[in-house]
C-alpha positions in Angstrom: -27.8 71.8 91.0 -27.9 72.8 87.4 -30.7 75.3 88.2 -28.3 77.3 90.4 -25.0 76.8 88.6 -24.5 77.3 84.9 -22.1 74.9 83.2 -19.0 76.4 81.5 -18.5 75.5 77.8 -15.8 72.9 77.4 -13.5 73.3 74.4 -12.4 70.1 72.9 -8.8 70.3 71.7 -9.4 67.5 69.3 -12.1 69.3 67.5 -11.4 70.2 63.9 -12.6 73.7 64.5 -9.9 74.3 67.2 -6.8 75.8 65.9 -3.2 75.0 66.9 -2.8 78.3 68.7 -5.9 77.7 70.7 -4.7 74.3 71.8 -1.4 75.8 73.0 -3.1 78.5 74.9 -5.3 75.9 76.5 -2.4 73.7 77.5 -0.6 76.7 79.0 -3.7 77.7 81.2 -4.1 74.1 82.3 -0.5 73.9 83.4 -0.7 77.2 85.4 -3.9 76.1 87.0 -2.4 72.7 88.0 0.6 74.5 89.5 -1.6 76.9 91.5 -3.6 74.0 92.9 -0.4 72.2 93.8 1.0 75.3 95.5 -2.3 75.9 97.4 -2.3 72.3 98.6 1.3 72.5 99.8 0.7 75.9 101.5 -2.5 74.5 103.1 -0.6 71.4 104.4 2.2 73.6 105.8 -0.4 75.9 107.5 -2.2 72.9 109.0 1.1 71.5 110.2 2.0 74.8 111.8 -1.4 75.0 113.5 -1.0 71.4 114.6 2.3 72.3 116.2 0.9 75.3 117.9 -2.0 73.4 119.2 0.0 70.4 120.3 2.7 72.2 122.4 4.5 69.0 123.2 5.6 68.5 119.6 7.6 71.7 119.5 10.8 71.2 121.5 12.5 74.6 122.3 16.0 74.7 123.8 15.8 77.8 126.1 19.6 77.7 126.5 20.2 77.9 122.8 17.8 80.7 121.7 19.0 82.9 118.8 20.5 86.0 120.5 20.9 88.0 117.3 17.6 89.9 116.9 17.9 89.5 113.1 17.7 85.7 113.4 14.8 85.5 115.8 11.3 84.4 114.8 8.3 86.6 115.7 7.5 86.2 119.4 3.9 85.4 118.6 5.0 82.3 116.7 6.1 80.7 120.0 3.4 78.5 121.5 1.5 80.3 124.3 2.6 77.8 127.0 6.3 78.5 126.5 6.2 82.3 125.9 6.8 83.1 129.5 9.8 80.8 129.7 11.2 82.3 126.5 10.6 85.8 127.7 12.3 85.0 131.0 15.3 83.5 129.2 15.8 86.6 127.1 15.4 88.9 130.1 18.1 87.0 132.0 20.5 87.3 129.1 19.7 91.0 128.6 19.9 92.9 125.3 22.3 91.5 122.6 25.1 94.1 122.4 28.1 92.6 120.6 31.3 94.6 120.4 32.6 94.4 116.8 33.9 96.6 114.0 30.5 97.9 112.9 30.1 98.2 109.1 29.7 101.6 107.5 26.7 102.6 105.4 26.6 105.4 102.8 23.9 107.9 103.2 22.2 110.1 100.6 25.1 112.5 100.4 27.7 109.7 100.3 28.4 110.1 104.0 29.6 107.1 105.8 27.5 106.2 108.8 27.6 103.3 111.2 26.3 102.1 114.6 27.9 103.8 117.5 29.1 101.6 120.4 28.4 104.4 123.0 24.7 103.9 122.3 24.8 100.8 124.4 25.3 102.9 127.5 23.0 105.7 126.4 20.1 103.4 125.5 20.0 100.4 127.8 17.2 98.8 125.8 19.0 98.8 122.5 20.6 95.7 120.9 22.5 95.3 117.6 21.9 92.6 114.9 25.1 91.5 113.1 22.9 89.6 110.6 20.9 92.7 109.5 23.2 95.5 110.6 20.3 97.1 112.4 19.2 98.2 115.9 16.4 96.5 117.7 14.6 96.9 121.1 14.6 93.8 123.3 11.6 94.9 125.4 9.6 95.8 122.3 10.2 92.3 121.0 9.1 90.7 124.3 6.2 92.8 125.4 4.9 95.1 122.6 2.0 93.8 120.5 3.0 93.1 116.9 1.7 95.1 113.9 -0.6 93.3 111.5 1.6 94.2 108.6 5.0 92.8 109.5 6.6 94.0 106.3 6.1 97.6 107.2 8.4 99.4 109.7 6.4 102.2 111.3 6.1 101.8 115.0 7.5 98.2 114.8 10.8 99.2 113.4 12.7 98.3 116.5 11.1 94.9 116.8 10.4 93.8 113.2 12.6 95.3 110.4 15.2 96.9 112.5 16.5 100.5 112.6 19.5 101.4 110.5 19.3 105.1 109.8 22.4 105.9 111.8 22.2 109.6 111.0 18.9 110.1 112.9 20.0 109.5 116.5 17.0 111.6 117.6 14.8 108.6 116.6 16.6 106.5 119.2 16.3 109.3 121.7 12.6 109.7 121.0 12.1 105.9 121.4 13.9 106.0 124.7 12.2 109.2 125.8 8.7 107.9 125.0 9.3 104.7 126.9 10.6 106.5 129.9 7.7 109.0 129.8 5.1 106.3 129.6 6.8 104.3 132.4 6.9 107.3 134.6 3.2 108.0 134.1 2.3 104.4 135.0 4.6 104.4 138.1 3.3 107.7 139.3 -0.3 106.7 138.9 0.4 103.4 140.9 2.1 105.4 143.6 -0.9 107.8 143.9 -3.3 104.8 144.2 -1.1 103.2 146.9 -0.9 106.6 148.8 -4.7 106.9 148.9 -5.3 103.3 150.0 -2.6 103.6 152.7 -4.1 106.8 154.1 -7.6 105.1 154.4 -6.3 101.8 155.6 -8.1 100.0 152.8 -7.4 96.6 151.3 -5.5 96.4 148.0 -6.4 93.1 146.4 -9.7 91.7 145.3 -11.1 88.1 145.0 -10.9 88.1 141.2 -8.6 90.6 139.4 -9.4 89.7 135.8 -10.5 92.4 133.4 -14.2 91.6 133.4 -14.5 91.0 137.2 -16.7 93.1 139.4 -14.5 92.5 142.4 -11.0 93.4 141.2 -9.9 95.1 144.4 -9.4 98.7 145.5 -6.1 99.2 143.8 -7.2 98.2 140.3 -10.6 99.9 140.6 -8.9 103.1 141.7 -6.3 102.9 138.9 -9.1 102.4 136.4 -11.0 105.4 137.9 -7.9 107.6 137.5 -7.6 106.4 133.9 -11.3 107.3 133.3 -10.7 110.9 134.5 -7.4 111.5 132.7 -6.9 110.6 129.1 -3.1 111.0 129.3 -3.1 108.2 132.0 -5.6 106.1 130.1 -3.4 105.8 127.1 -0.5 104.2 129.0 -2.0 102.2 131.9 -3.8 98.8 132.2 -4.8 97.4 128.8 -2.6 100.0 126.9 0.5 99.1 128.9 3.1 96.5 127.9 2.0 93.0 129.1 4.6 92.5 131.8 5.1 96.2 132.7 1.7 97.3 133.8 3.0 98.0 137.4 -0.2 96.5 138.8 1.2 93.2 140.1 0.9 92.5 143.8 4.6 92.4 144.2 4.8 95.9 142.7 2.2 97.1 145.2 4.2 95.6 148.0 7.4 97.3 146.8 5.6 100.7 146.6 4.2 100.3 150.1 7.6 99.3 151.4 9.0 102.4 149.8 6.5 104.5 151.6 7.2 102.7 154.9 11.0 103.1 154.6 10.8 106.8 153.7 8.4 107.4 156.5 10.7 105.7 159.0 13.7 107.7 157.6 11.8 110.9 158.4 11.2 109.7 161.9 14.8 108.7 162.4 16.0 112.1 161.0 13.6 113.8 163.4 15.1 111.8 166.3 18.6 112.5 165.2 21.2 111.8 167.9 18.8 112.5 170.8 18.1 110.2 173.6 14.7 108.5 173.6 12.4 106.2 175.6 10.7 103.1 174.4 7.0 102.1 174.9 6.1 98.5 174.3 2.8 96.6 174.2 1.8 93.2 173.1 -1.3 91.7 171.7 -2.5 88.8 169.5 -3.8 89.6 166.0 -6.7 87.9 164.2 -4.4 85.0 163.1 -3.4 84.3 166.7 0.2 85.7 166.4 1.9 87.5 169.3 2.7 90.9 168.0 4.9 93.4 169.9 4.5 97.0 169.1 7.4 99.4 169.7 6.9 103.2 170.0 9.7 105.6 170.7 9.3 108.9 172.6 11.7 111.8 172.4 12.0 115.5 172.5 12.6 117.2 169.2 14.8 120.2 168.5 11.9 122.5 169.2 11.4 121.1 172.7 8.2 119.2 171.9 7.6 115.7 173.2 7.1 113.4 170.2 5.8 109.8 170.0 6.4 107.8 166.8 5.5 104.3 165.8 8.7 102.4 165.0 7.4 99.0 164.1 5.5 95.8 164.9 7.4 92.6 165.5 6.1 89.0 165.4 7.3 87.4 168.6 7.5 83.6 168.3 8.7 83.0 171.9 7.3 85.1 174.7 10.3 85.0 177.0 12.3 88.0 178.3 15.3 87.0 176.3 13.4 86.6 173.0 11.7 89.9 173.6 15.0 91.6 174.1 16.4 89.9 171.0 13.4 91.1 169.0 13.9 94.7 170.3 17.6 94.7 169.5 17.0 93.4 166.0 14.5 96.2 165.4 16.9 98.8 166.8 19.8 97.4 164.7 17.6 97.6 161.6 17.1 101.3 162.2 20.5 102.2 163.5 19.4 102.7 167.1 21.1 101.5 170.3 19.9 100.5 173.7 22.7 102.7 175.1 20.6 105.7 173.9 17.6 104.6 176.0 16.6 106.9 178.8 13.3 105.3 179.7 11.1 102.2 179.1 7.4 101.6 179.7 5.2 98.6 179.3 1.5 97.9 179.7 2.0 94.7 181.6 -1.7 93.7 181.6 -1.2 91.0 179.0 -0.2 87.4 179.4 3.4 88.5 179.0 3.4 90.7 182.1 6.1 88.6 183.8 8.2 88.5 180.6 8.0 92.3 180.3 9.2 92.6 183.9 12.2 90.4 182.9 12.8 92.5 179.8 12.9 95.6 182.0 15.6 94.0 184.2 17.6 92.8 181.2 17.7 96.3 179.7 18.6 98.0 182.9 21.4 95.5 183.4 22.8 96.8 180.1 21.9 100.4 180.5 21.2 101.6 184.1 19.9 104.9 182.8 16.9 103.2 181.0 14.6 103.7 184.0 11.2 102.0 184.0 8.2 104.4 184.2 4.6 103.3 184.0 3.1 104.4 180.7 0.2 106.5 181.9 -1.8 106.1 178.7 -2.1 102.4 179.5 -5.1 101.2 181.6 -3.6 100.6 185.1 -6.7 98.7 186.1 -6.0 96.0 183.5 -2.6 95.4 185.1 -4.2 95.2 188.5 -6.8 92.8 187.3 -4.1 90.7 185.7 -2.3 90.6 189.0 -5.4 89.6 190.9 -6.0 86.7 188.6 -2.8 85.2 189.9 -5.0 84.0 192.8 -6.9 81.0 191.4 -10.2 81.9 193.2 -10.1 85.4 191.8 -9.4 84.1 188.3 -12.4 81.8 188.8 -14.6 84.8 189.7 -13.8 86.6 186.4 -14.4 83.3 184.5 -17.8 82.8 186.1 -18.9 86.4 185.4 -17.8 86.0 181.8 -19.8 82.8 181.4 -22.9 84.3 183.0 -22.6 87.3 180.6 -22.3 85.0 177.6 -25.4 82.9 178.6 -27.6 85.8 179.6 -26.6 88.1 176.7 -26.6 85.5 174.0 -30.0 86.6 172.7 -32.3 89.6 172.7 -35.0 87.5 174.4 -32.8 86.8 177.4 -31.7 90.4 177.6 -35.3 91.6 177.6 -36.1 89.0 180.3 -33.2 90.3 182.4 -34.5 93.9 182.1 -38.0 92.8 183.1 -36.8 90.9 186.1 -34.7 93.8 187.3 -37.5 96.4 186.8 -39.8 94.2 188.8 -37.4 93.9 191.7 -36.7 97.6 191.7 -40.5 98.3 191.9 -40.7 95.9 194.9 -37.8 97.6 196.7 -39.4 101.0 196.2 -42.7 99.8 197.6 -41.0 98.2 200.6 -38.9 101.3 201.2 -35.5 99.6 200.7 -34.6 102.1 198.0 -35.7 105.7 197.3 -37.3 107.0 194.2 -36.7 110.3 192.5 -35.5 112.1 189.4 -32.5 110.4 187.9 -32.6 107.5 190.3 -33.2 103.8 189.4 -32.5 104.2 185.7 -32.8 101.2 183.5 -29.5 99.3 183.4 -28.0 96.1 182.1 -24.9 94.0 182.5 -21.7 95.6 181.3 -19.3 93.4 179.5 -15.7 93.9 180.5 -12.9 94.1 177.9 -9.1 93.6 178.1 -8.4 97.0 176.4 -7.6 100.4 177.8 -11.3 101.3 177.3 -12.7 98.3 179.1 -13.7 98.4 182.7 -13.8 95.4 184.9 -14.9 97.6 187.8 -18.1 98.6 186.0 -18.9 95.0 185.2 -18.6 93.9 188.8 -20.8 96.8 190.0 -23.5 96.0 187.6 -23.3 92.3 188.5 -23.8 93.1 192.2 -26.8 95.3 191.4 -28.5 92.7 189.2 -27.3 89.5 190.9 -30.8 88.3 191.8 -32.2 89.1 188.4 -29.3 87.2 186.7 -30.1 84.2 188.9 -33.8 84.3 187.9 -32.8 84.4 184.2 -30.4 81.5 184.6 -33.1 79.4 186.2 -35.4 80.0 183.3 -32.5 79.1 180.9 -31.9 75.9 182.8 -35.6 74.9 182.7 -35.9 75.5 179.0 -32.5 74.1 178.0 -32.6 72.0 174.8 -29.8 69.7 175.7 -28.5 68.0 178.9 -25.1 69.7 178.4 -26.7 73.2 178.4 -28.8 72.3 181.5 -25.7 70.9 183.3 -23.6 74.0 182.5 -26.3 76.4 183.7 -26.9 74.3 186.8 -23.2 74.4 187.8 -23.1 78.2 187.1 -26.1 78.7 189.4 -24.5 76.7 192.1 -21.2 78.7 192.0 -22.9 82.1 191.8 -25.1 81.4 194.8 -22.1 80.4 197.0 -20.7 82.6 199.8 -17.2 82.5 198.2 -18.4 83.9 194.9 -20.2 86.8 196.7 -17.1 87.4 198.9 -14.7 87.6 195.9 -17.2 89.7 193.9 -17.4 92.4 196.6 -13.7 92.2 197.3 -12.6 92.9 193.8 -15.3 95.6 193.5 -13.8 97.5 196.5 -10.2 97.0 195.4 -10.9 98.2 191.8 -13.0 101.0 193.1 -10.0 102.4 195.0 -7.8 102.2 191.9 -10.5 103.1 189.3 -10.2 106.9 189.7 -6.4 106.6 189.7 -6.5 104.6 186.5 -8.8 107.2 184.8 -6.7 110.1 186.1 -3.5 108.7 184.8 -4.9 108.5 181.2 -6.0 112.1 181.1 -3.9 114.1 178.6 -3.8 117.1 180.9 -2.8 115.2 184.0 0.1 116.9 185.9 2.8 114.6 187.1 2.7 115.8 190.7 -1.1 115.3 190.9 -0.7 111.8 189.4 1.9 110.9 192.0 -0.4 112.2 194.7 -3.2 110.0 193.5 -0.8 107.0 193.5 0.1 107.8 197.1 -3.6 108.1 198.0 -4.4 104.7 196.4 -1.6 103.0 198.4 -2.8 104.6 201.6 -6.4 103.5 201.0 -5.4 99.9 200.2 -3.3 99.8 203.4 -6.2 101.2 205.4 -8.5 98.6 203.9 -6.0 95.8 204.7 -5.4 96.8 208.3 -8.8 98.2 209.4 -11.4 97.3 206.8 -12.2 93.7 207.5 -15.1 94.2 209.8 -17.0 96.6 207.6 -16.3 94.6 204.5 -17.5 91.3 206.1 -20.6 93.1 207.3 -21.4 94.3 203.8 -20.9 90.8 202.3 -23.1 89.2 205.0 -25.9 91.7 204.5 -25.9 91.0 200.8 -26.0 87.2 201.4 -28.9 87.6 203.8 -31.0 89.6 201.3 -30.4 87.0 198.6 -30.8 83.9 200.8 -27.2 82.8 200.5 -25.8 80.6 203.3 -23.0 82.3 205.3 -20.5 79.8 206.7 -19.4 79.8 210.3 -16.0 81.5 210.4 -14.8 79.2 213.2 -15.5 76.0 211.2 -12.8 74.3 209.2 -12.6 75.5 205.6 -13.3 72.9 202.9 -12.2 73.8 199.4 -14.4 72.5 196.6 -12.9 70.0 194.2 -9.9 69.0 196.4 -9.5 66.1 198.8 -9.6 67.0 202.5 -6.6 64.7 203.1 -4.4 66.9 200.8 -5.5 70.3 202.1 -4.0 72.1 205.1 -6.5 72.3 207.9 -7.5 76.0 208.4 -10.6 77.8 209.5 -13.0 79.8 207.3 -11.8 82.9 209.1 -8.2 82.3 208.1 -9.1 81.4 204.5 -11.3 84.4 203.8 -9.5 87.0 205.8 -5.8 86.0 205.3 -5.6 84.2 202.0 -8.3 86.1 200.1 -8.8 89.5 201.7 -5.3 90.3 202.8 -3.7 88.3 200.0 -5.4 90.1 197.2 -4.8 93.5 198.7 -1.1 92.7 199.1 -0.9 91.7 195.4 -2.3 95.1 194.4 0.1 96.9 196.7 3.0 95.0 195.3 2.0 95.8 191.8 1.6 99.5 192.5 5.0 99.5 194.3 6.6 97.8 191.2 5.1 100.4 188.9 5.6 103.4 191.1 8.6 102.5 193.3 10.8 105.0 195.2 13.2 105.5 192.3 10.8 106.2 189.5 8.5 108.2 191.8 11.4 110.5 192.8 12.4 110.7 189.1 8.9 111.8 188.1 8.7 114.3 190.9 12.0 115.8 190.0 10.9 116.1 186.4 7.7 117.9 187.6 10.0 120.8 188.8 10.3 121.8 185.2 6.5 122.4 184.9 5.9 126.0 183.7 2.5 126.2 185.5 2.0 129.4 187.5 5.3 130.9 186.4 7.3 127.8 187.3 6.1 127.7 190.9 7.2 124.1 191.2 10.8 124.9 190.2 13.3 123.4 192.7 17.0 123.6 191.9 18.0 120.9 194.3 15.5 118.4 192.8 16.7 119.2 189.3 20.3 118.6 190.4 19.1 115.3 191.8 17.4 114.5 188.5 20.8 115.0 186.7 22.4 112.6 189.2 20.1 109.8 188.0 22.0 109.9 184.7 25.7 109.6 185.5 26.6 108.8 181.9 25.3 112.2 180.7 26.4 114.5 183.6 30.0 114.4 184.9 31.0 115.8 188.2 32.2 118.9 186.5 28.9 119.3 184.7 27.0 119.0 188.0 29.1 121.8 189.5 28.2 124.1 186.6 24.6 122.9 186.6 23.7 125.0 189.7 24.6 128.4 188.1 23.0 127.3 184.8 19.7 126.6 186.5 19.6 130.0 188.2 20.0 131.6 184.7 17.4 129.3 183.2 14.7 130.1 185.7 15.1 133.8 185.4 15.1 133.5 181.6 11.9 131.4 181.3 9.9 133.3 183.9 10.2 136.5 181.8 9.5 134.7 178.5 6.0 134.7 177.2 6.7 131.6 175.1 6.7 129.4 178.3 3.7 131.0 180.0 1.1 128.7 178.4 3.1 125.4 178.5 2.1 122.4 180.4 4.0 119.2 181.3 1.5 116.5 180.8 1.6 112.7 180.6 0.0 112.4 177.1 0.2 109.1 175.3 -1.0 107.6 172.1 -2.1 104.0 171.9 -3.1 103.6 168.3 -1.1 100.6 167.1 -3.5 97.8 168.0 -6.6 99.7 167.0 -5.0 100.2 163.6 -4.0 96.6 163.5 -7.6 95.5 163.9 -8.4 97.7 160.9 -5.6 96.6 158.7 -5.6 92.9 159.6 -9.1 91.7 160.0 -11.1 88.5 159.3 -11.0 89.1 155.6 -7.3 89.8 155.5 -6.1 87.4 158.2 -3.2 85.9 156.1 -1.1 89.1 155.9 2.6 88.5 156.1 4.5 90.2 159.0 6.5 92.6 156.8 3.5 93.5 154.7 1.5 94.3 157.8 4.3 96.3 159.4 4.7 98.5 156.3 1.0 99.3 156.1 0.8 100.0 159.8 3.8 102.4 159.7 2.3 104.4 156.9 -1.2 104.3 158.3 -0.3 105.3 161.9 2.2 107.9 160.8 0.1 109.2 158.0 0.9 112.8 158.8 4.5 112.1 157.9 3.6 109.8 155.0 1.6 112.6 153.3 4.7 114.9 153.2 6.8 112.5 151.2 6.6 113.4 147.5 6.0 111.0 144.7 9.5 111.4 143.2 11.2 110.2 146.4 8.9 107.1 146.5 9.6 106.4 142.8 13.3 106.6 143.2 13.2 104.3 146.2 11.1 101.9 144.3 13.5 101.9 141.4 16.5 101.1 143.7 14.8 98.1 145.3 15.3 95.9 142.3 16.3 95.8 138.6 13.2 97.3 136.9 12.0 96.7 133.4 11.4 100.4 133.0 13.7 103.4 133.5 12.8 106.8 134.9 
């Protein structure tokens, strides 16, 4: 070691050459050195003790109920252990700024002017607090959230959190402090509002899987906020890392509040647009991805410009699917928005869902309370779905749709089986062309496949049944191949049972029966959904459908049975003797009423299913609402109001006794004469059409908003997003200032606008 460090010369105080003065100087240096060492050791021990206390959080016992309120007596916030800082911060926020009311001491300025703290500053600057100990002003939120300066002894930007402000003459410093905080808060809030607006318009998710700073999957909201900051330096200086810790306005609860502000303001615009006008209600039901029954409510009304408007009012989670619970949910939604069932002048439901009977009960409950709320079939809904739902009330028809669905699942489960089905069908088509059973030519015998039905307004059960009849023998061939190559006995048994059912006379009978019934109503269902469909034409189609079903019921049995028998002969399916006793599969003969095959197939199936369809059409288009629609059609401006009929319009007014008194009806006749002359000479009405347009967007939007990745969305959160997404044309017109003010009023915010 001596090679690297040179020894210092040691002065021996006892040496004769050492003078008295030198010995005294040496003693003095030795005492000072000893004192410095002692001080350093003591400071080191205190520092180690402080670090030990900070590391061992249990040792430091903090009484949150007895924190020093005077800002001049507080320790620096960073000196609290990290694990208790949130609790300390929460305790101070609950108490609010320390604002004692005392006789404030006066301080002399440079010109011997007496200055002191002004009590009115408490109201003018809500963030300010006063220290009796230091006679200085501090900022509570700076103390809790603002990063501390490295040099605590200097005032500078930390005057309101470290040394305190006491230059009472310069009130502008307080104003600047408040103005800067407000300005930065406004920038942060406005940026968050813009991010939310963009995400709502696109129907995108907000949150990510990991929202930490270094994450690559922080979610759309934070990524978009960071992108805005990257493009705009003024934003970058006050958002995200540059914002106060607990006032970044990026928390999920803040996002929800902003979305709710958009939803509330959007709904307010809709309600203002509605005003005091009467309206009708359109209701549909569906299950979301998390298997919750959701009821969508849409209102339809005529605005002050005479235009028919449809607006999405909200979506309600229905826990009990009974008529009473549906009515209670509807009343709760109406009450929330200040609406009343008494203002209803119409109601429409899809009725194809599993709540069809409950909706029928809801219709009755509402009409018992308001007789003017007439039920009218919502034309935009797929009528065929309702008719299929009614047909499934017959257990054998329900079995038919179940079997076709199972066959579609087995045959269409893989590309290999689909290709095999096409090959089998092409081979059979070629054989039929060679035998002369079918003709060949341009556009004929195109390649086809099985169509999968769907319980939506775009699905077609009719197309599925038609394709099933055309490809029945090919499907049987594929199922036989599947059964032979089945890997398990369960698969083999399931396929064998399906083959047995599909090659029975009853299956073929029901298949052709539903094909003919849905064929009659298919064109009606499509026509009702056309946006340019005239009401009179629609009612004519309804009448035609009823007549065709009645003709099929009374005179169509022989031709229908011949068609079914011909199909069975071609496909080697046994036709039972119609005079033999009918034996139902799966039921004991001792418990079944003795009847013939003729009675079962003709009365219970053929006539029974047709009667169900007729009954459903009658319920949806009964004498009252049909007359109501035909009377409304008299207002059609087509061909210079050629359909105008004064007597029918008077009859229309009579449907609403609450709105037209006897005196009003007497005046109505003369008013209608004036009306028709006026509109026939007006160019503004020459191009108008009364159409049955409808918008069914809610559940399509719900599948976008609430999907498999976002299947845990709360009911209110989903409703707010749907309102803003579906009514985006209204949402876009709401300015940022309105949203920001709504956001501020929702809760006590840390920042002020």
